[in-house]
C-alpha positions in Angstrom: -7.9 -7.2 -19.4 -9.7 -10.4 -19.1 -13.3 -10.3 -18.5 -13.4 -6.5 -17.9 -16.9 -5.3 -16.9 -17.5 -1.7 -15.8 -19.5 -2.6 -12.7 -16.6 -4.7 -11.3 -14.1 -1.8 -11.9 -13.3 0.7 -9.1 -11.6 4.0 -10.1 -10.1 6.5 -7.5 -9.8 10.0 -8.6 -8.0 12.7 -7.0 -9.0 16.3 -7.9 -10.0 15.2 -11.2 -7.0 12.9 -12.0 -6.8 9.2 -12.1 -4.9 8.2 -8.9 -5.7 4.5 -8.7 -7.8 1.6 -9.8 -9.0 -1.9 -8.9 -11.2 -4.6 -10.2 -12.5 -8.0 -9.4 -13.7 -11.0 -11.4 -16.2 -13.6 -11.1 -14.5 -16.8 -12.2 -17.4 -19.2 -12.1 -16.9 -20.8 -8.8 -14.9 -18.0 -7.1 -14.3 -14.4 -7.0 -10.9 -12.8 -7.4 -9.4 -9.2 -6.7 -7.7 -9.2 -10.2 -6.1 -5.8 -10.3 -5.1 -3.1 -7.8 -2.9 -0.1 -8.9 -2.0 3.2 -7.7 -0.2 5.7 -9.8 3.3 6.7 -8.6 2.6 10.3 -7.6 -0.3 9.2 -5.5 1.4 6.2 -3.5 1.7 6.4 0.2 -1.7 8.2 0.7 -3.8 5.4 1.6 -5.3 5.1 -1.8 -4.6 1.4 -2.3 -6.1 0.6 1.1 -9.3 2.6 0.0 -9.5 0.6 -3.2 -9.0 -2.8 -1.6 -11.5 -2.1 1.2 -14.0 -1.1 -1.5 -13.6 -4.1 -3.5 -13.9 -6.3 -0.6 -17.1 -4.6 0.3 -18.7 -4.9 -3.2 -17.7 -8.5 -4.0 -20.9 -10.5 -3.6 -19.1 -13.5 -2.0 -17.8 -14.4 1.5 -14.7 -15.9 -0.1 -12.3 -13.8 -2.2 -9.1 -14.9 -3.8 -5.9 -13.2 -5.2 -2.3 -13.7 -6.1 0.3 -11.3 -5.2 3.9 -10.7 -4.7 3.3 -8.5 -1.7 1.5 -10.8 0.8 2.3 -8.7 3.8 0.2 -5.9 2.3 -2.9 -8.0 2.0 -2.7 -9.7 5.4 -3.9 -6.6 7.1 -7.2 -7.0 5.3 -7.5 -10.5 6.5 -6.2 -12.4 3.6 -4.3 -15.6 4.5 -1.7 -17.5 2.4 -3.1 -20.6 0.9 -1.1 -23.5 -0.4 -3.9 -26.0 -1.2 -7.3 -26.3 -2.7 -6.4 -23.2 -5.0 -9.0 -22.9 -8.0 -7.2 -24.3 -11.1 -8.3 -21.3 -13.2 -6.4 -19.0 -10.7 -3.3 -21.2 -11.0 -3.4 -21.1 -14.8 -3.9 -17.4 -14.7 -0.9 -17.0 -12.5 1.2 -19.1 -14.8 0.1 -16.9 -17.9 0.8 -13.7 -16.1 4.2 -14.8 -14.8 5.2 -16.1 -18.2 4.0 -12.9 -20.0 6.0 -10.6 -17.8 8.9 -13.1 -17.5 8.7 -13.3 -13.7 9.3 -16.4 -11.6 6.1 -18.1 -10.4 7.7 -18.7 -7.0 7.3 -15.0 -6.3 3.5 -15.2 -6.4 1.5 -16.1 -3.2 -2.1 -17.3 -3.4 -4.3 -15.8 -0.8 -7.8 -16.1 0.4 -10.1 -13.9 2.5 -13.2 -15.4 4.1 -15.5 -12.4 5.1 -17.1 -12.8 8.4 -20.9 -11.8 8.6 -21.4 -8.5 10.3 -17.7 -7.9 10.9 -15.3 -5.7 9.1 -12.1 -7.4 7.8 -9.9 -4.4 8.0 
């Protein structure tokens, strides 16, 4: 994983077993939720929601970016689809990932969250 640092990684355990994980990256001039995953047997239990909320709360920025193929999921946390002023490094990462997994780039959506001071986004 690109730029993996343990303090930017969140692991969710259920009864001693890995159930899900998430991580964020500082990409110089922006922060990104780079990975969120929940293992199949643990899906549908709110674990993904817990992971995303935790990442939002620990990212030391009021602006958070991500790319996703499930934008409706992230809208409930306050993320909005963005079609302009997207960080160039995020666009390049998206191209690289789509190419690596042979997925069409058109499926990916760029989203941004702007945290509100003193207000929860979820």
